[in-house]
C-alpha positions as protocol buffer text, in pm:
chain_id: "A"
residue {
  index: 1
  type: MET
  ca { x: 9966 y: 2904 z: 4183 }
}
residue {
  index: 2
  type: PHE
  ca { x: 9711 y: 3179 z: 4247 }
}
residue {
  index: 3
  type: VAL
  ca { x: 9680 y: 3244 z: 3872 }
}
residue {
  index: 4
  type: SER
  ca { x: 9609 y: 2880 z: 3794 }
}
residue {
  index: 5
  type: GLN
  ca { x: 9332 y: 2859 z: 4047 }
}
residue {
  index: 6
  type: HIS
  ca { x: 9178 y: 3177 z: 3915 }
}
residue {
  index: 7
  type: GLY
  ca { x: 9188 y: 3042 z: 3562 }
}
residue {
  index: 8
  type: ARG
  ca { x: 9021 y: 2719 z: 3662 }
}
residue {
  index: 9
  type: GLN
  ca { x: 8751 y: 2916 z: 3839 }
}
residue {
  index: 10
  type: LEU
  ca { x: 8687 y: 3119 z: 3527 }
}
residue {
  index: 11
  type: GLU
  ca { x: 8674 y: 2803 z: 3323 }
}
residue {
  index: 12
  type: ASN
  ca { x: 8425 y: 2650 z: 3564 }
}
residue {
  index: 13
  type: ASN
  ca { x: 8215 y: 2964 z: 3555 }
}
residue {
  index: 14
  type: GLU
  ca { x: 8208 y: 2951 z: 3177 }
}
residue {
  index: 15
  type: LYS
  ca { x: 8097 y: 2587 z: 3183 }
}
residue {
  index: 16
  type: LEU
  ca { x: 7828 y: 2668 z: 3438 }
}
residue {
  index: 17
  type: GLY
  ca { x: 7708 y: 2950 z: 3216 }
}
residue {
  index: 18
  type: VAL
  ca { x: 7688 y: 2716 z: 2920 }
}
residue {
  index: 19
  type: VAL
  ca { x: 7486 y: 2463 z: 3121 }
}
residue {
  index: 20
  type: GLN
  ca { x: 7252 y: 2735 z: 3241 }
}
residue {
  index: 21
  type: MET
  ca { x: 7200 y: 2857 z: 2884 }
}
residue {
  index: 22
  type: LYS
  ca { x: 7120 y: 2503 z: 2770 }
}
residue {
  index: 23
  type: LEU
  ca { x: 6871 y: 2468 z: 3057 }
}
residue {
  index: 24
  type: LEU
  ca { x: 6710 y: 2795 z: 2961 }
}
residue {
  index: 25
  type: LYS
  ca { x: 6682 y: 2684 z: 2600 }
}
residue {
  index: 26
  type: LEU
  ca { x: 6538 y: 2350 z: 2707 }
}
residue {
  index: 27
  type: SER
  ca { x: 6289 y: 2525 z: 2930 }
}
residue {
  index: 28
  type: ALA
  ca { x: 6190 y: 2750 z: 2643 }
}
residue {
  index: 29
  type: VAL
  ca { x: 6144 y: 2450 z: 2416 }
}
residue {
  index: 30
  type: LEU
  ca { x: 5932 y: 2271 z: 2677 }
}
residue {
  index: 31
  type: LEU
  ca { x: 5722 y: 2583 z: 2729 }
}
residue {
  index: 32
  type: SER
  ca { x: 5671 y: 2610 z: 2353 }
}
residue {
  index: 33
  type: LEU
  ca { x: 5564 y: 2248 z: 2331 }
}
residue {
  index: 34
  type: ALA
  ca { x: 5324 y: 2291 z: 2623 }
}
residue {
  index: 35
  type: TRP
  ca { x: 5176 y: 2599 z: 2462 }
}
residue {
  index: 36
  type: LEU
  ca { x: 5132 y: 2421 z: 2130 }
}
residue {
  index: 37
  type: SER
  ca { x: 4970 y: 2128 z: 2304 }
}
residue {
  index: 38
  type: ALA
  ca { x: 4729 y: 2358 z: 2483 }
}
residue {
  index: 39
  type: CYS
  ca { x: 4643 y: 2530 z: 2159 }
}
residue {
  index: 40
  type: SER
  ca { x: 4586 y: 2202 z: 1979 }
}
residue {
  index: 41
  type: ASN
  ca { x: 4339 y: 2068 z: 2237 }
}
residue {
  index: 42
  type: PRO
  ca { x: 4046 y: 2298 z: 2138 }
}
residue {
  index: 43
  type: LEU
  ca { x: 4093 y: 2200 z: 1777 }
}
residue {
  index: 44
  type: ALA
  ca { x: 4095 y: 1836 z: 1871 }
}
residue {
  index: 45
  type: THR
  ca { x: 3787 y: 1894 z: 2083 }
}
residue {
  index: 46
  type: LYS
  ca { x: 3614 y: 2068 z: 1797 }
}
residue {
  index: 47
  type: GLU
  ca { x: 3708 y: 1790 z: 1558 }
}
residue {
  index: 48
  type: SER
  ca { x: 3588 y: 1533 z: 1810 }
}
residue {
  index: 49
  type: ASP
  ca { x: 3262 y: 1721 z: 1850 }
}
residue {
  index: 50
  type: ALA
  ca { x: 3224 y: 1740 z: 1475 }
}
residue {
  index: 51
  type: ASP
  ca { x: 3293 y: 1369 z: 1441 }
}
residue {
  index: 52
  type: LEU
  ca { x: 3044 y: 1295 z: 1720 }
}
residue {
  index: 53
  type: GLN
  ca { x: 2781 y: 1512 z: 1557 }
}
residue {
  index: 54
  type: ALA
  ca { x: 2842 y: 1345 z: 1223 }
}
residue {
  index: 55
  type: GLY
  ca { x: 2813 y: 1010 z: 1395 }
}
residue {
  index: 56
  type: GLU
  ca { x: 2485 y: 1112 z: 1555 }
}
residue {
  index: 57
  type: VAL
  ca { x: 2344 y: 1217 z: 1218 }
}
residue {
  index: 58
  type: ALA
  ca { x: 2445 y: 887 z: 1064 }
}
residue {
  index: 59
  type: VAL
  ca { x: 2271 y: 702 z: 1346 }
}
residue {
  index: 60
  type: GLU
  ca { x: 1957 y: 908 z: 1293 }
}
residue {
  index: 61
  type: ASP
  ca { x: 1968 y: 833 z: 922 }
}
residue {
  index: 62
  type: ARG
  ca { x: 2001 y: 462 z: 989 }
}
residue {
  index: 63
  type: ASN
  ca { x: 1713 y: 480 z: 1233 }
}
residue {
  index: 64
  type: ALA
  ca { x: 1506 y: 663 z: 974 }
}
residue {
  index: 65
  type: GLU
  ca { x: 1578 y: 394 z: 717 }
}
residue {
  index: 66
  type: SER
  ca { x: 1490 y: 116 z: 957 }
}
residue {
  index: 67
  type: ALA
  ca { x: 1195 y: 294 z: 1119 }
}
residue {
  index: 68
  type: GLY
  ca { x: 951 y: 92 z: 915 }
}
residue {
  index: 69
  type: ILE
  ca { x: 1085 y: -229 z: 1078 }
}
residue {
  index: 70
  type: GLU
  ca { x: 1235 y: -143 z: 1417 }
}
residue {
  index: 71
  type: GLY
  ca { x: 1124 y: 215 z: 1485 }
}
residue {
  index: 72
  type: GLU
  ca { x: 803 y: 362 z: 1611 }
}
residue {
  index: 73
  type: ASN
  ca { x: 635 y: 279 z: 1281 }
}
residue {
  index: 74
  type: ALA
  ca { x: 673 y: -93 z: 1347 }
}
residue {
  index: 75
  type: THR
  ca { x: 312 y: -91 z: 1458 }
}
residue {
  index: 76
  type: GLY
  ca { x: 216 y: 212 z: 1251 }
}
residue {
  index: 77
  type: SER
  ca { x: 91 y: 283 z: 905 }
}
residue {
  index: 78
  type: ASP
  ca { x: 406 y: 192 z: 710 }
}
residue {
  index: 79
  type: LEU
  ca { x: 440 y: -159 z: 846 }
}
residue {
  index: 80
  type: GLY
  ca { x: 64 y: -188 z: 851 }
}
residue {
  index: 81
  type: ALA
  ca { x: 47 y: -115 z: 480 }
}
residue {
  index: 82
  type: GLU
  ca { x: 311 y: -381 z: 411 }
}
residue {
  index: 83
  type: ALA
  ca { x: 126 y: -627 z: 631 }
}
residue {
  index: 84
  type: GLN
  ca { x: -198 y: -551 z: 450 }
}
residue {
  index: 85
  type: VAL
  ca { x: -35 y: -624 z: 116 }
}
residue {
  index: 86
  type: ILE
  ca { x: 102 y: -954 z: 244 }
}
residue {
  index: 87
  type: VAL
  ca { x: -221 y: -1057 z: 410 }
}
residue {
  index: 88
  type: GLY
  ca { x: -426 y: -930 z: 120 }
}
residue {
  index: 89
  type: GLU
  ca { x: -250 y: -1143 z: -141 }
}
residue {
  index: 90
  type: ASP
  ca { x: -517 y: -1414 z: -99 }
}
residue {
  index: 91
  type: GLU
  ca { x: -789 y: -1202 z: 57 }
}
residue {
  index: 92
  type: PHE
  ca { x: -981 y: -923 z: -116 }
}
residue {
  index: 93
  type: GLN
  ca { x: -977 y: -587 z: 65 }
}
residue {
  index: 94
  type: GLY
  ca { x: -1285 y: -373 z: 1 }
}
residue {
  index: 95
  type: ASP
  ca { x: -1651 y: -404 z: -86 }
}
residue {
  index: 96
  type: GLU
  ca { x: -1737 y: -767 z: -153 }
}
residue {
  index: 97
  type: LEU
  ca { x: -1943 y: -649 z: -447 }
}
residue {
  index: 98
  type: ASN
  ca { x: -1614 y: -581 z: -627 }
}
residue {
  index: 99
  type: ASP
  ca { x: -1444 y: -905 z: -526 }
}
residue {
  index: 100
  type: PRO
  ca { x: -1370 y: -1098 z: -847 }
}
residue {
  index: 101
  type: ALA
  ca { x: -1370 y: -1423 z: -649 }
}
residue {
  index: 102
  type: SER
  ca { x: -1718 y: -1361 z: -508 }
}
residue {
  index: 103
  type: PRO
  ca { x: -2039 y: -1494 z: -668 }
}
residue {
  index: 104
  type: LEU
  ca { x: -2146 y: -1129 z: -671 }
}
residue {
  index: 105
  type: SER
  ca { x: -1901 y: -1070 z: -956 }
}
residue {
  index: 106
  type: ASN
  ca { x: -2129 y: -1282 z: -1176 }
}
residue {
  index: 107
  type: ARG
  ca { x: -2409 y: -1046 z: -1278 }
}
residue {
  index: 108
  type: ILE
  ca { x: -2548 y: -1219 z: -1584 }
}
residue {
  index: 109
  type: VAL
  ca { x: -2801 y: -1502 z: -1572 }
}
residue {
  index: 110
  type: TYR
  ca { x: -2857 y: -1700 z: -1894 }
}
residue {
  index: 111
  type: PHE
  ca { x: -3175 y: -1872 z: -2012 }
}
residue {
  index: 112
  type: GLU
  ca { x: -3275 y: -2152 z: -2241 }
}
residue {
  index: 113
  type: TYR
  ca { x: -3448 y: -2079 z: -2569 }
}
residue {
  index: 114
  type: ASP
  ca { x: -3795 y: -1926 z: -2528 }
}
residue {
  index: 115
  type: SER
  ca { x: -3783 y: -1978 z: -2150 }
}
residue {
  index: 116
  type: SER
  ca { x: -3799 y: -1761 z: -1839 }
}
residue {
  index: 117
  type: SER
  ca { x: -3715 y: -2043 z: -1598 }
}
residue {
  index: 118
  type: VAL
  ca { x: -3402 y: -1990 z: -1391 }
}
residue {
  index: 119
  type: ARG
  ca { x: -3150 y: -2273 z: -1418 }
}
residue {
  index: 120
  type: ALA
  ca { x: -3037 y: -2460 z: -1107 }
}
residue {
  index: 121
  type: GLU
  ca { x: -2674 y: -2370 z: -1173 }
}
residue {
  index: 122
  type: ASP
  ca { x: -2756 y: -2000 z: -1124 }
}
residue {
  index: 123
  type: GLN
  ca { x: -2922 y: -2040 z: -785 }
}
residue {
  index: 124
  type: GLU
  ca { x: -2601 y: -1994 z: -585 }
}
residue {
  index: 125
  type: THR
  ca { x: -2523 y: -1669 z: -766 }
}
residue {
  index: 126
  type: LEU
  ca { x: -2873 y: -1536 z: -704 }
}
residue {
  index: 127
  type: ALA
  ca { x: -2858 y: -1636 z: -339 }
}
residue {
  index: 128
  type: ALA
  ca { x: -2540 y: -1428 z: -298 }
}
residue {
  index: 129
  type: HIS
  ca { x: -2704 y: -1126 z: -461 }
}
residue {
  index: 130
  type: ALA
  ca { x: -3014 y: -1167 z: -245 }
}
residue {
  index: 131
  type: ALA
  ca { x: -2802 y: -1180 z: 72 }
}
residue {
  index: 132
  type: TYR
  ca { x: -2610 y: -870 z: -31 }
}
residue {
  index: 133
  type: LEU
  ca { x: -2929 y: -677 z: -105 }
}
residue {
  index: 134
  type: GLY
  ca { x: -3080 y: -791 z: 223 }
}
residue {
  index: 135
  type: ASP
  ca { x: -2774 y: -662 z: 412 }
}
residue {
  index: 136
  type: ASN
  ca { x: -2765 y: -335 z: 215 }
}
residue {
  index: 137
  type: VAL
  ca { x: -3121 y: -210 z: 204 }
}
residue {
  index: 138
  type: ASN
  ca { x: -3023 y: 121 z: 44 }
}
residue {
  index: 139
  type: VAL
  ca { x: -2873 y: -49 z: -259 }
}
residue {
  index: 140
  type: THR
  ca { x: -3083 y: -70 z: -574 }
}
residue {
  index: 141
  type: VAL
  ca { x: -3040 y: -277 z: -889 }
}
residue {
  index: 142
  type: ARG
  ca { x: -3177 y: -269 z: -1239 }
}
residue {
  index: 143
  type: LEU
  ca { x: -3273 y: -603 z: -1391 }
}
residue {
  index: 144
  type: GLU
  ca { x: -3237 y: -586 z: -1769 }
}
residue {
  index: 145
  type: GLY
  ca { x: -3409 y: -862 z: -1966 }
}
residue {
  index: 146
  type: HIS
  ca { x: -3275 y: -963 z: -2310 }
}
residue {
  index: 147
  type: THR
  ca { x: -3353 y: -1218 z: -2580 }
}
residue {
  index: 148
  type: ASP
  ca { x: -3194 y: -1343 z: -2899 }
}
residue {
  index: 149
  type: GLU
  ca { x: -3316 y: -1212 z: -3231 }
}
residue {
  index: 150
  type: ARG
  ca { x: -3558 y: -1492 z: -3306 }
}
residue {
  index: 151
  type: GLY
  ca { x: -3925 y: -1401 z: -3271 }
}
residue {
  index: 152
  type: SER
  ca { x: -4115 y: -1077 z: -3310 }
}
residue {
  index: 153
  type: ARG
  ca { x: -4013 y: -757 z: -3139 }
}
residue {
  index: 154
  type: GLU
  ca { x: -4324 y: -750 z: -2920 }
}
residue {
  index: 155
  type: TYR
  ca { x: -4286 y: -1112 z: -2815 }
}
residue {
  index: 156
  type: ASN
  ca { x: -3920 y: -1065 z: -2728 }
}
residue {
  index: 157
  type: LEU
  ca { x: -3992 y: -753 z: -2520 }
}
residue {
  index: 158
  type: ALA
  ca { x: -4246 y: -951 z: -2320 }
}
residue {
  index: 159
  type: LEU
  ca { x: -4008 y: -1248 z: -2286 }
}
residue {
  index: 160
  type: GLY
  ca { x: -3728 y: -1024 z: -2166 }
}
residue {
  index: 161
  type: GLU
  ca { x: -3961 y: -878 z: -1903 }
}
residue {
  index: 162
  type: ARG
  ca { x: -4067 y: -1222 z: -1781 }
}
residue {
  index: 163
  type: ARG
  ca { x: -3705 y: -1320 z: -1741 }
}
residue {
  index: 164
  type: ALA
  ca { x: -3626 y: -1007 z: -1539 }
}
residue {
  index: 165
  type: LEU
  ca { x: -3932 y: -1058 z: -1319 }
}
residue {
  index: 166
  type: ALA
  ca { x: -3831 y: -1420 z: -1257 }
}
residue {
  index: 167
  type: ILE
  ca { x: -3495 y: -1303 z: -1126 }
}
residue {
  index: 168
  type: ARG
  ca { x: -3660 y: -1040 z: -908 }
}
residue {
  index: 169
  type: GLN
  ca { x: -3897 y: -1296 z: -761 }
}
residue {
  index: 170
  type: ILE
  ca { x: -3611 y: -1524 z: -655 }
}
residue {
  index: 171
  type: LEU
  ca { x: -3414 y: -1236 z: -502 }
}
residue {
  index: 172
  type: MET
  ca { x: -3715 y: -1115 z: -307 }
}
residue {
  index: 173
  type: LEU
  ca { x: -3789 y: -1461 z: -173 }
}
residue {
  index: 174
  type: GLN
  ca { x: -3436 y: -1470 z: -31 }
}
residue {
  index: 175
  type: GLY
  ca { x: -3425 y: -1134 z: 147 }
}
residue {
  index: 176
  type: ALA
  ca { x: -3434 y: -842 z: -96 }
}
residue {
  index: 177
  type: SER
  ca { x: -3726 y: -595 z: -95 }
}
residue {
  index: 178
  type: ILE
  ca { x: -3933 y: -485 z: -393 }
}
residue {
  index: 179
  type: ASN
  ca { x: -3827 y: -119 z: -365 }
}
residue {
  index: 180
  type: GLN
  ca { x: -3467 y: -220 z: -442 }
}
residue {
  index: 181
  type: PHE
  ca { x: -3547 y: -311 z: -803 }
}
residue {
  index: 182
  type: GLU
  ca { x: -3599 y: -155 z: -1140 }
}
residue {
  index: 183
  type: VAL
  ca { x: -3715 y: -391 z: -1415 }
}
residue {
  index: 184
  type: VAL
  ca { x: -3668 y: -321 z: -1785 }
}
residue {
  index: 185
  type: SER
  ca { x: -3681 y: -533 z: -2100 }
}
residue {
  index: 186
  type: PHE
  ca { x: -3479 y: -461 z: -2414 }
}
residue {
  index: 187
  type: GLY
  ca { x: -3594 y: -773 z: -2596 }
}
residue {
  index: 188
  type: GLU
  ca { x: -3366 y: -826 z: -2897 }
}
residue {
  index: 189
  type: GLU
  ca { x: -3255 y: -463 z: -2919 }
}
residue {
  index: 190
  type: ARG
  ca { x: -2928 y: -497 z: -2730 }
}
residue {
  index: 191
  type: LEU
  ca { x: -2756 y: -814 z: -2837 }
}
residue {
  index: 192
  type: ALA
  ca { x: -2442 y: -907 z: -2646 }
}
residue {
  index: 193
  type: ILE
  ca { x: -2298 y: -1075 z: -2957 }
}
residue {
  index: 194
  type: GLU
  ca { x: -2400 y: -1038 z: -3320 }
}
residue {
  index: 195
  type: GLY
  ca { x: -2481 y: -1362 z: -3501 }
}
residue {
  index: 196
  type: SER
  ca { x: -2743 y: -1630 z: -3537 }
}
residue {
  index: 197
  type: ASP
  ca { x: -2583 y: -1965 z: -3444 }
}
residue {
  index: 198
  type: ASP
  ca { x: -2673 y: -2141 z: -3120 }
}
residue {
  index: 199
  type: SER
  ca { x: -2360 y: -2041 z: -2924 }
}
residue {
  index: 200
  type: VAL
  ca { x: -2422 y: -1672 z: -3003 }
}
residue {
  index: 201
  type: SER
  ca { x: -2794 y: -1692 z: -2931 }
}
residue {
  index: 202
  type: GLN
  ca { x: -2722 y: -1848 z: -2592 }
}
residue {
  index: 203
  type: GLN
  ca { x: -2513 y: -1544 z: -2493 }
}
residue {
  index: 204
  type: ASN
  ca { x: -2799 y: -1312 z: -2587 }
}
residue {
  index: 205
  type: ARG
  ca { x: -3069 y: -1485 z: -2382 }
}
residue {
  index: 206
  type: ARG
  ca { x: -2994 y: -1324 z: -2048 }
}
residue {
  index: 207
  type: VAL
  ca { x: -3080 y: -1095 z: -1759 }
}
residue {
  index: 208
  type: GLU
  ca { x: -2812 y: -848 z: -1648 }
}
residue {
  index: 209
  type: ILE
  ca { x: -2802 y: -745 z: -1283 }
}
residue {
  index: 210
  type: LYS
  ca { x: -2676 y: -386 z: -1266 }
}
residue {
  index: 211
  type: TYR
  ca { x: -2611 y: -216 z: -933 }
}
residue {
  index: 212
  type: LEU
  ca { x: -2704 y: 149 z: -958 }
}
residue {
  index: 213
  type: GLY
  ca { x: -2450 y: 403 z: -840 }
}
residue {
  index: 214
  type: ARG
  ca { x: -2178 y: 137 z: -802 }
}
């Protein structure tokens, strides 16, 4: 009877030892997992930081791309330039002297044969030039008188001068001053178009208004 009890006790001790060993192994496994988890957290943090930084850069890039519309440049030069283009589609930006839609762009006045009288249809153009000269007193122009090739050289030089002086007189009456003008006659020496028919001759009978230094 004593032997049997002793044997059972030994058996129980062996089982207890096995359980304790399993618990130790489990504890070791849990400690290993905890250690691995702790080691992995800095990496995850670094990766998260890297992802956040990458995300911040992407946001900055998007802001840079949209700065012309929603950023600080919305009221700055970039948007302003675009607005100027849109507004300027139907409105000339710059000196009105260079505006192709302005009467100032017309700088040739034509005359009838053997005449220095200014036609009524040219009065609006001359009024625009007179107003511009009156507003810009430092601007000077050269009035170049021309004729067609009919007539003598001397007569045509005199006719070209009369035509230039007629234009000057009208401009001065409407606001320009005499010191803003140079008057020259080329007569028939500088034809705009070569030829002798009426349509060609009409293009040669003219005064050209040339702004100096412009």
